[in-house]
Each structure stands twice: as C-alpha cells, then as structure tokens.
N, C-alpha and C positions, 0 to 999 in steps of 0.2 A: 695407226698401231688402237686396238686395242686395250680395253681395264676392265677389272671387274667392282661393282658402286653393291656399296651394304643399303638392300630398298626395308629389310625385312626379321623378324628372327624368325626363326626353325615352326616355335609355340605362337607364332601367331600367326600366320596358316598351317591350320588341323585338316589332315587327309581328306581326300576328296571335298576338299575348297578352294578359295581364290581372293587373291587381297587386288587391290589396281594399283598400281606408283606408280611414276615417276624418273622418268630417268636424263636427263637433260634434254628437257623439254619434252620427251614421250614418254606418250600415259601408254602405261605395258600391263597385259594382266597376270599373274604370277599364282602358278596350279600346280596341287602337290593334288598328283595319282600315287595313293597310298605308299606318300614316302617317296618319291623319284616327285622333283622339281623341271614345273617347263618355264616357260614366258617368251606372251609373243605380243605385236604392236594389239593395242586395244583397239581395233577397225576391224569395222566388219569389210572384205573388199566387192561385196557389192555395194556400198551405198557409202561408206564409211558409216556406220550406224555405230554405237560402242560396244563390241562383242564381251566386253568384262561383263555388263551387267546380266550376261543370258545366262542361264540353266547350265552347268558342268553334270553331262556322265560318260562315267567312264574317263575316258580320253577325247569324249567329242564336249568342245563348247556349244554349247547353239543363241545361235546370235535374236538374242529375244525381239526386235524389227521383224522379222520375216523366216527366221527356222534356220537361214541353215550353216550349216557346220562344216565342224572345222578342226582334224585331228591336233593339238596341243602338244604330240612330242615331234611335231616336222610343219604343225604352220596349214599346212594341204588340206583346200576346198574338197570335202567330202560330197558335201549336194547341193545343187542350184536353192536361192538361182547364186551365191557364191561360186566361183570357177576356177580364182588365182587363187593364193593362199593364202594365209599371212604371216607379215615379218616377224620371226621369230630371233629367240636370241639365249646366246648357252647360262646356264646355269652353274654355281659352281652353289653348295657350305662347307662352310671355314668354320667348325668349333655349332655352335649356334644358329648365322648369321650364316641370310639367303642374299649370295650377290649373282648382282647380273651383268652383263657383261653391255658395254660402252663404250661408243666408238666415236 
C-alpha cells in the first residue's frame, strides 16, 4: 500500500529546477518542469551515479558522469550508455506542499 510523504514546499523547487530529497531511505530527485512536478530515483541506471547532480534540459535530466539522458516524466533512458529506465514516483501537490509516493 502506497502513501504520500511531504518532501518540500512548491516554492523550494522553482520552475525548471530540481531538488534531491530522501523518502524511506531512498534518494529521489524532484523536478519542476514549467510547473509540472516529477520524481525519479537519484541513480543513473548505467553505473549508479548521482543523477540528481546532472543538468536539467526541459524534460531531460542528464547524468553528470557519462551524459546519459533520462525523461523525467517517465524515467525512460533516452541515450546511451543507459538502457534501463530510472524508477519514477508519483507526485501530488497539496496546497503549497510537494508530496511524493512512498511504498
């Protein structure tokens, strides 16, 4: 059974930015793309690197180690060397709170 956990305030993650949070011991990158919020695990599926330290370009998060690109909306690996998607988490906005799904 999943539940939603508050991880930030909306104003802490301005449009076209990201924030790394922890939910139940898992590092998660919460991304705001033009007012739409998404969350994915803070790990590059290529080598386990810190995906959240990468650059955000539109809906793509670029791994800082080897340049693999991930779609923040779906977690899909878009470019090599990554081929596996990054796990994603549902996000809800409740008032001024950003909530992320926890399992």
